[in-house]
N, C-alpha and C positions, 0 to 999 in steps of 0.2 A: 735447254735440256728437256728431254721428254719426262713424263711423269714416272714415278717409281712404281714398278710392278711387284707386288709382294709375293708372287709365285716364284720369283727368282731372287737369289741373294743379292746383296748390295754390289757384289763384284761380278754379277751375271745379268746386267740389265740390257746389254746390246748383243746383237748376234756375234760380234767379234769377241766379246767377253765370254759368251756362252761357249763358243768354239774353243776358247782357251781352257775353260773349265772342263770341257769334254776331253781335250788333249791331256790335261792333268789327271783326270780320272783314268784314262786309258794307260797312262804311264804307271800309275799306282796299281791298277788292276788290268794287266795286259790282255786278259781273256776278253775284256770288253771290246777289244779291237781284233784280236787274232781269231776269235770264235764268233764274230758278229755275223748273224744271218742277214739276209736281205731285209727282212722285216726290222731287225734291230738297226741296221744302217738307215732305213727310212725314218724310224722313230728318232734316231739321233739327229737327223737333218731337221725334223720338225721341232726338236728341242732347240737347236741352234737358231732356227727361224723365229722362235718365240711362240710357237703354236701349242707346245706342251711343256709342262714343268718336268723336272727330272723325276719327281714322284710319279707323274703320269706315265713317263717312259718305263720306269721300273714296274709299275702295275701292269701295263700292257705286256711287257716281256714275261712277267711272272704268270699272267693268265695264259699266255701262249705256250709256256713251257710244258713239255710232256709230263703227265702225272705218273708217279711211280705206283 
């Protein structure tokens, strides 16, 4: 087994597990899927690949959001 990465929860250590977490988030919050920009989709893919934590994804999306 690979080493534990604290950036991800205990149930999100592998790409398959992170993909499942993302699916669950999208079921709970459908706008994460139905209103996902190309940038958001790319960030999600990087999360699943283990390049970014979910916090990193959210920060990037928040920074990219239009300011009111």
